[in-house]
C-alpha positions in Angstrom: -35.8 1.1 -16.2 -32.3 2.1 -15.1 -30.6 -0.1 -12.5 -30.5 2.9 -10.1 -34.3 3.3 -10.3 -35.4 0.4 -8.1 -39.0 -0.5 -7.3 -39.8 0.1 -3.6 -43.5 -0.9 -3.6 -43.4 -4.7 -3.7 -46.5 -7.1 -3.7 -46.0 -8.0 -0.1 -44.3 -4.9 1.5 -42.8 -1.5 0.9 -39.0 -1.2 1.0 -38.0 1.7 3.2 -35.4 2.5 5.9 -32.8 1.1 3.5 -29.8 3.3 2.5 -29.8 4.5 -1.1 -27.1 3.6 -3.5 -24.0 5.6 -2.6 -23.2 6.5 -6.3 -20.3 8.7 -7.3 -17.8 9.7 -4.6 -15.3 12.5 -4.7 -12.3 11.0 -3.0 -10.5 14.3 -2.9 -13.1 17.0 -2.3 -15.0 14.8 0.0 -12.1 14.0 2.2 -11.2 17.0 4.4 -8.4 15.1 6.2 -6.7 14.1 2.9 -6.7 17.7 1.7 -5.5 19.0 5.0 -2.6 16.6 5.4 -1.5 16.9 1.8 -1.2 20.6 2.3 0.6 20.2 5.7 3.2 17.9 4.1 4.0 20.3 1.4 2.2 18.7 -1.6 -0.5 21.3 -2.1 1.1 22.3 -5.4 -0.4 19.1 -6.8 -4.0 19.8 -5.7 -5.3 20.2 -9.2 -4.1 16.7 -10.2 -5.4 15.2 -7.0 -8.8 16.8 -7.5 -9.0 15.2 -11.0 -8.0 11.8 -9.7 -10.3 12.0 -6.8 -13.2 12.4 -9.1 -12.1 9.7 -11.6 -11.3 7.1 -8.9 -14.5 7.8 -7.0 -16.9 7.4 -9.9 -19.5 4.7 -9.4 -18.3 3.1 -12.7 -14.8 2.8 -11.3 -16.1 0.9 -8.2 -18.2 -1.3 -10.5 -15.2 -2.0 -12.7 -13.3 -3.1 -9.6 -16.1 -5.4 -8.6 -16.2 -6.9 -12.1 -12.4 -7.4 -12.1 -12.5 -9.2 -8.8 -15.5 -11.4 -9.7 -13.9 -12.5 -13.0 -10.4 -13.6 -11.8 -7.3 -13.8 -14.0 -6.8 -17.0 -16.0 -3.5 -18.7 -16.8 -2.7 -19.4 -20.4 0.6 -21.2 -20.3 0.1 -22.4 -23.9 -1.7 -21.1 -26.9 -4.1 -23.3 -29.0 -1.2 -24.6 -31.1 0.7 -25.9 -28.1 3.2 -23.1 -28.0 4.4 -22.0 -24.6 3.4 -18.3 -24.1 3.3 -18.0 -20.3 0.4 -15.5 -20.3 -2.3 -14.4 -18.0 -5.7 -13.2 -19.3 -7.6 -10.5 -17.4 -11.2 -9.3 -17.6 -11.6 -6.1 -19.6 -12.5 -4.2 -16.4 -9.0 -4.9 -15.1 -7.4 -3.4 -18.2 -9.7 -0.4 -17.9 -8.6 0.2 -14.3 -4.9 -0.3 -15.3 -5.3 2.3 -18.0 -7.0 4.7 -15.6 -4.2 4.3 -13.0 -1.3 4.6 -15.4 -2.8 7.6 -17.4 -3.1 9.4 -14.1 0.5 8.5 -13.1 -0.4 6.4 -10.1 2.7 4.3 -11.0 5.3 7.1 -11.5 4.1 10.4 -10.0 7.0 10.6 -7.6 9.6 10.4 -10.4 7.7 12.7 -12.8 7.6 15.3 -10.0 11.0 14.5 -8.4 12.1 17.3 -6.1 8.6 18.7 -5.9 6.9 16.7 -3.2 6.6 13.8 -5.6 6.6 11.0 -3.0 3.9 12.8 -0.9 1.8 13.3 -4.1 2.4 9.6 -5.0 1.1 8.5 -1.6 -2.0 10.7 -1.9 -2.7 9.0 -5.2 -2.2 5.6 -3.7 -4.5 6.5 -0.8 -7.3 7.4 -3.2 -6.9 4.7 -5.8 -6.7 1.9 -3.2 -10.2 2.7 -2.1 -12.0 1.3 -5.2 -9.5 -1.4 -6.0 -6.4 -3.0 -4.6 -5.5 -5.5 -7.3 -4.2 -3.1 -9.9 -2.2 -1.3 -7.2 0.3 -4.1 -7.0 2.0 -3.3 -10.3 1.6 0.4 -9.6 3.5 0.0 -6.3 6.3 -2.1 -7.8 6.8 0.1 -10.8 7.0 3.2 -8.5 9.4 1.5 -6.1 11.8 0.0 -8.6 13.5 3.3 -9.7 16.2 3.5 -7.0 17.3 0.0 -7.9 17.5 0.8 -11.6 19.6 3.8 -10.9 22.4 1.6 -9.5 23.1 0.5 -13.1 23.3 3.3 -15.6 22.7 1.3 -18.8 19.5 -0.3 -17.3 18.3 3.1 -16.0 18.8 4.6 -19.5 16.8 1.8 -21.1 13.9 1.4 -18.7 13.3 4.8 -17.1 11.7 6.4 -20.2 9.3 3.4 -20.3 8.4 3.8 -16.6 7.9 7.6 -17.0 5.3 7.0 -19.8 1.6 7.5 -18.9 0.5 5.1 -21.6 -0.9 1.6 -20.7 0.2 -0.9 -23.3 -1.2 -4.3 -22.5 0.4 -6.1 -25.4 2.7 -9.0 -24.7 5.5 -7.9 -26.9 9.2 -6.7 -26.4 9.3 -3.6 -24.2 11.2 -1.7 -26.8 8.2 -1.9 -29.1 5.7 -0.7 -26.4 4.5 2.8 -25.5 5.0 2.2 -21.8 6.2 -0.6 -19.4 5.7 -2.0 -15.9 8.3 -3.7 -13.7 7.6 -6.2 -10.9 9.7 -8.0 -8.3 10.1 -11.7 -7.4 11.9 -12.5 -4.2 10.5 -15.3 -2.1 11.0 -19.0 -2.6 9.3 -22.0 -1.0 12.1 -22.9 1.4 12.9 -19.4 2.6 9.9 -17.1 2.5 11.0 -13.8 4.1 14.5 -15.3 4.7 15.7 -14.5 1.2 19.3 -15.5 2.1 18.0 -19.1 2.0 17.1 -18.7 -1.7 18.5 -21.4 -4.0 18.0 -19.8 -7.4 21.4 -19.4 -9.0 22.8 -17.4 -11.9 25.7 -18.2 -14.3 27.3 -15.6 -16.5 27.0 -15.6 -20.2 30.6 -15.6 -21.4 33.5 -14.5 -19.3 32.3 -11.1 -18.3 30.7 -10.9 -14.8 29.4 -8.2 -12.5 27.1 -5.1 -12.8 25.3 -4.7 -16.1 26.5 -8.1 -17.4 24.3 -10.9 -18.8 23.4 -14.1 -16.8 21.2 -17.1 -17.1 19.1 -18.0 -14.0 17.8 -21.4 -12.9 15.5 -21.9 -10.0 12.0 -20.9 -8.8 10.0 -18.2 -7.1 6.9 -19.0 -5.0 5.0 -15.6 -5.0 5.2 -13.7 -8.3 2.5 -11.1 -8.4 1.6 -9.2 -11.6 3.5 -11.7 -13.8 2.5 -9.8 -17.0 4.8 -6.9 -16.2 7.5 -6.2 -18.8 10.5 -7.0 -16.5 11.2 -8.2 -13.0 13.8 -7.7 -10.3 14.9 -11.1 -9.0 17.4 -12.3 -6.4 19.8 -15.2 -7.3 23.1 -16.6 -6.1 26.3 -16.1 -8.0 29.2 -18.4 -7.6 31.2 -17.6 -4.5 29.6 -14.1 -4.1 26.3 -14.7 -2.5 23.0 -13.2 -3.5 22.9 -10.7 -6.4 20.0 -8.8 -8.0 19.0 -9.2 -11.7 16.5 -7.6 -14.1 14.7 -10.3 -16.1 12.7 -9.0 -19.1 9.7 -10.9 -20.5 11.5 -10.9 -23.9 15.1 -11.4 -24.6 17.1 -8.7 -26.6 16.9 -11.0 -29.7 13.1 -10.7 -29.7 12.4 -14.2 -28.4 10.4 -15.0 -25.3 12.4 -15.3 -22.1 12.1 -18.5 -20.0 9.6 -17.3 -17.4 7.6 -20.4 -16.9 4.4 -19.8 -15.1 3.4 -22.9 -13.1 0.0 -21.9 -11.6 -1.9 -18.9 -10.2 -2.6 -18.6 -6.5 -6.2 -18.9 -5.3 -5.9 -16.1 -2.8 -8.1 -14.9 0.1 -8.5 -11.5 -1.6 -6.8 -9.2 -4.1 -8.5 -11.4 -6.6 -8.2 -9.2 -9.7 -4.4 -9.3 -9.4 -2.7 -12.4 -10.7 -0.2 -14.0 -8.3 1.8 -16.9 -9.6 4.5 -19.5 -9.1 7.3 -19.4 -11.6 10.3 -21.4 -12.7 13.5 -20.2 -14.3 15.3 -22.5 -16.8 18.2 -20.7 -18.3 16.3 -17.4 -17.9 18.0 -14.4 -19.3 18.8 -11.5 -16.9 21.2 -8.6 -16.4 22.8 -7.9 -13.1 21.6 -4.8 -11.3 23.8 -3.3 -8.7 27.0 -4.8 -7.3 27.6 -8.5 -7.3 26.9 -10.1 -4.0 24.9 -7.1 -2.8 21.5 -8.1 -4.2 19.6 -7.7 -0.9 21.1 -4.2 -0.4 20.2 -3.3 -3.9 16.6 -4.6 -3.8 15.9 -3.2 -0.3 15.5 0.2 -1.9 12.5 -1.2 -3.8 11.2 -2.9 -0.7 11.2 0.4 1.2 9.1 2.0 -1.4 6.7 -0.9 -1.4 6.4 -0.7 2.4 5.4 3.0 2.2 2.8 1.9 -0.4 1.5 -0.7 2.1 1.1 1.9 4.8 -0.7 4.4 2.7 -2.8 1.8 0.9 -4.0 0.5 4.2 -5.0 4.0 5.2 -7.0 4.2 2.0 -8.8 0.9 2.6 -9.7 2.1 6.1 -11.0 5.4 4.7 -13.3 3.7 2.2 -14.6 1.3 4.9 -15.3 4.4 7.0 -17.1 6.1 4.1 -19.3 3.1 3.6 -20.1 2.9 7.4 -21.0 6.6 7.5 -23.3 6.3 4.5 -25.1 3.4 5.9 -25.6 4.8 9.4 -26.7 8.2 8.0 -29.6 6.6 6.2 -30.6 3.8 8.5 -32.8 4.3 11.5 -33.3 2.2 14.6 -35.2 2.9 17.8 -36.6 6.2 16.5 -33.1 7.6 15.6 -30.7 7.5 12.7 -27.9 5.1 13.6 -25.4 8.0 13.2 -27.3 9.8 16.0 -27.1 6.9 18.5 -24.5 7.7 21.2 -22.7 4.3 21.0 -22.6 4.3 17.2 -21.3 7.9 17.3 -18.4 6.6 19.5 -17.6 3.8 17.0 -17.7 6.1 14.0 -15.7 8.9 15.6 -13.1 6.3 16.8 -12.7 4.9 13.3 -12.4 8.4 11.9 -9.6 9.2 14.3 -7.8 6.0 13.3 -8.1 6.8 9.6 -6.8 10.3 10.0 -3.9 9.2 12.2 -2.9 6.5 9.6 -3.0 9.1 6.8 -0.9 11.6 8.7 1.7 8.9 9.5 1.9 7.7 5.9 2.2 11.2 4.4 4.9 12.2 7.0 7.1 9.3 5.9 6.5 10.2 2.3 7.5 13.8 3.0 10.7 12.5 4.6 11.4 10.6 1.4 10.9 13.8 -0.5 13.6 15.5 1.7 16.1 12.7 1.6 18.9 15.1 0.9 18.7 16.0 4.6 20.4 13.2 6.5 17.9 13.4 9.4 15.0 13.1 7.0 16.6 10.3 5.1 17.1 8.4 8.4 13.5 9.1 9.4 12.3 7.8 6.1 14.3 4.6 6.5 12.9 4.0 10.0 9.5 5.5 9.4 8.6 3.2 6.5 9.0 0.1 8.7 7.1 1.7 11.6 4.2 3.0 9.4 4.0 -0.2 7.5 3.8 -2.2 10.7 1.1 -0.2 12.4 -1.1 1.0 9.6 -1.4 -2.5 8.3 -2.1 -3.9 11.7 -4.9 -1.5 12.3 -6.5 -2.0 8.9 -8.2 -5.4 9.3 -9.9 -4.6 12.7 -11.2 -1.3 11.4 -12.7 -2.8 8.3 -14.3 -5.5 10.4 -15.8 -2.8 12.6 -17.1 -0.9 9.6 -18.6 -4.1 8.3 -20.3 -4.6 11.6 -21.9 -1.1 11.3 -23.9 -2.5 8.4 -25.2 -5.5 10.1 -26.2 -8.4 7.8 -26.2 -6.4 4.5 -22.5 -5.7 5.0 -21.8 -9.4 5.0 -23.4 -10.0 1.6 -21.2 -10.0 -1.5 -23.3 -7.4 -3.2 -21.7 -5.0 -0.7 -18.2 -3.7 -1.2 -17.5 -4.6 2.5 -16.6 -8.3 1.9 -14.1 -7.3 -0.7 -12.5 -4.6 1.6 -12.4 -7.2 4.4 -10.6 -9.7 2.3 -8.2 -7.0 1.1 -7.4 -5.7 4.6 -4.9 -8.3 5.8 -2.8 -8.3 2.6 -0.6 -5.3 3.2 0.4 -6.8 6.6 1.8 -9.8 4.7 3.2 -8.3 1.6 6.8 -6.9 1.9 7.2 -8.3 5.4 4.8 -9.5 8.1 4.6 -8.0 11.5 7.6 -9.8 12.9 9.7 -8.9 9.9 8.7 -5.2 10.4 9.6 -5.3 14.1 13.0 -6.7 13.3 13.5 -4.2 10.5 12.8 -1.4 13.0 15.5 -2.9 15.2 17.8 -3.2 12.3 17.3 0.4 11.3 17.9 1.6 14.8 21.2 -0.4 14.9 22.5 0.5 11.4 21.4 4.1 11.0 23.1 6.2 13.6 20.8 9.2 12.9 17.6 7.2 12.9 16.7 7.3 16.5 17.8 10.9 17.2 15.8 12.0 14.1 12.8 10.1 15.3 13.0 11.4 18.9 13.6 14.9 17.7 10.4 14.7 15.6 8.2 13.5 18.4 9.7 15.8 21.0 8.6 18.8 19.0 5.1 18.0 20.4 6.2 17.7 24.0 3.9 19.7 26.2 0.9 19.5 23.9 -0.7 16.6 25.8 0.0 14.8 29.0 -0.7 11.4 27.6 1.7 12.1 24.7 4.4 13.2 27.0 4.1 10.0 29.1 4.2 7.9 25.9 7.4 9.7 24.7 9.0 8.9 28.1 7.8 5.3 27.9 9.3 4.9 24.4 12.6 6.3 25.5 12.7 3.9 28.5 11.9 0.9 26.3 14.6 1.7 23.8 17.2 2.3 26.6 16.5 -1.2 28.0 18.4 -3.5 25.7 17.5 -6.7 27.6 15.2 -8.8 25.4 14.7 -5.9 23.1 14.2 -8.1 20.0 11.3 -9.9 21.6 9.6 -6.6 22.4 10.0 -5.1 19.0 6.3 -5.3 18.1 5.4 -3.4 21.2 8.2 -0.9 20.5 7.2 -0.4 16.9 3.6 0.2 18.0 4.7 2.8 20.5 6.8 4.5 18.0 3.9 4.7 15.6 1.5 6.0 18.3 3.9 8.7 19.6 4.6 9.9 16.0 0.9 10.0 15.2 0.2 11.8 18.4 2.9 14.3 17.7 1.7 15.0 14.2 -2.0 15.3 15.3 -1.3 17.6 18.2 0.9 19.9 16.1 -0.9 20.0 12.8 -4.2 18.3 13.1 -7.7 19.5 14.3 -8.0 19.8 18.0 -11.0 17.5 18.3 -9.1 14.6 16.5 -5.9 15.2 18.4 -7.6 15.2 21.8 -9.5 12.0 21.0 -6.3 10.3 19.8 -4.3 11.1 22.9 -7.2 10.4 25.3 -7.6 6.9 23.8 -4.5 5.5 22.1 -2.0 7.0 24.5 -4.1 6.6 27.7 -3.3 3.8 30.2 -6.7 2.1 29.8 -6.7 1.8 26.0 -7.2 -1.8 24.8 -7.6 -1.1 21.0 -11.3 -1.9 20.5 -13.2 0.7 18.4 -16.0 2.6 20.1 -14.2 3.0 23.4 -13.5 6.8 23.3 -13.8 8.4 26.8 -16.4 11.0 27.6 -15.9 14.6 27.1 -14.7 14.5 23.4 -16.3 16.4 20.5 -17.6 13.3 18.6 -19.9 15.4 16.4 -17.0 17.5 15.2 -14.9 14.4 14.5 -17.8 12.7 12.5 -18.5 15.9 10.7 -14.9 16.2 9.5 -15.0 12.6 8.4 -18.2 13.1 6.4 -16.3 15.8 4.5 -17.4 18.2 1.9 
C-alpha cells in the first residue's frame, strides 16, 4: 500500500471529516497575489522561470525533504577518525538535495545573473517561494546573493569569486574553491561581548609582510559567536586593524597554498528552529584573510551585504506567512463543524481573510523594495531602497510570528503535532526578526537612514503621496506619519512606532494603487483605522471576505 492510500475503516471507528493530504502545491500558478505583484513590479519577463521553480519547490517530495533535513540535524565533525582537524559539518542527504535544487534554480544568484533586468525583484520572488518548504537552506542562499556589492569593492576578489557565485552548480565537496564547480559565501559578524554592536568586536588582524590595505593579506585572531552555514567556501568577517578601527576581510576555507585555513569550529548551536541549517561558534588563530574594501571602513563595506540580507528577511517572512495561510485554507476547506465547513463559518472567514490581507501586503512591500534596488541608478529609488529595506524587514518580520500562530490555531490540536508542518513554520517564524538586526536595531537603522540619506524621506513621502485621495484612512495615516517625523522630541524612543507607520502607509499606498479593490479596502479599513489593535479576525463589517479568500485560494 502506498503511504498516501490510508485505511479509513478502523476496527473501532471510521475516519472521516479529516482533511486529505495536501500533496503537490504550485507555489506560482496557485498564488494569484504573487503573479500579480511580480508583474506590477516589472519582473513579468521572468514568469517562465518562476513557473518552473513554483512547481519544483511546491512538490510534496520537496516538503518531505525539508522535513527530513530538519529532523536529522547537522552534526559537527571537528576531527576525522585519525585525529586530524577538519572543521566540517555533516548534513542529512535531504539537505544536500535541497541545496542542489535551490542553486540549480539560481535562488542564490538570480539578481546578478539578470542584472539590469528586474533581477532583484525576481530574486525576491524566488526567495518568497523557496522559503515556504524550507528556511534552513535559504541562509547560504541569502548570504551568497547579498555578498556581491562587497566583493565589487575589491577588483581582484571580484574577479576571483564572481564566476563561482554565478555558477548554478552545487558542489558540496570540502576542497579549495578553485577546484570546485561553484561556491557559496557567508558572513560572520557578531561576537559574544558585542552582539549587534559590532564596534565592540575584539577580533584583530595583522598584515602578512609590510603591505597593508585593500586586497592585501592578513592573519586574524579572535572569535565569532554566530556563524551560520559554516561549510560555505568563504566568509566576510569584521576585524580590527592597528590604529584604523574595523575593517572587512574575506576568509576562504582553504588558503591559496592548498592547506586548510584556521577556521576552528567550537560547537553547533541548538536552536529553536531553522534546524537544518548549521549555526556555529568559531575561533580564528592566525586565520588567513584578504582585506575587502578600504581599511577602517569595514562596517560601511559589509553594510551592503547586510542590506541585501534584510530584504531577504522581509520577503522570506512573507513566504512563511503565505505557506501558513495555505495550510490553514486547506484545513478549513476540508474540515466541518456545526454543519458547515470551517471556511464557511463567518468568524473563520474573518480570520482567513485577515491573514490573506496581511500576506499580500507583506509581499507587495517586499517586492516594491526589490524594485527600488533594481532601479538604483535613480537617486530617489536608491534612497527608497536603503530606507525601505529597514522598514520592510522590521514590519514583515514582526507580523510573521503572530500570523503563523493564528494559522496554527485554525488547525486546532492537529496543527500542534509535529507531523504537521505548522510547528516547523512556527519555530521558523521569529528567526528573521532576529537575524540581521532585531526590532530595535531596525528602528534605529530607519532613523539613521533618515538622517544620513537626504533623499530618503522625500522619496518615501513622494511614494506614499501618490495614493493620497484613494482612501480616507490612508490619508489620515500619511498625515500622522508626517507629524511624527516632524516632532524630533524623543524620536529615537518612538522609532518602532514610526517604522510601523511607514510600513503601513507604504503598504496602503501600494494596495490602493495597484492591488485588488477588496484587499485594499480591507487593509485600509483595518490596519489604518483608529480602532485597529493587530489581532487577526477583526476585520470590520461590509468587506468582501469571499473575494479576498477566493483570491488567496488561488488558481
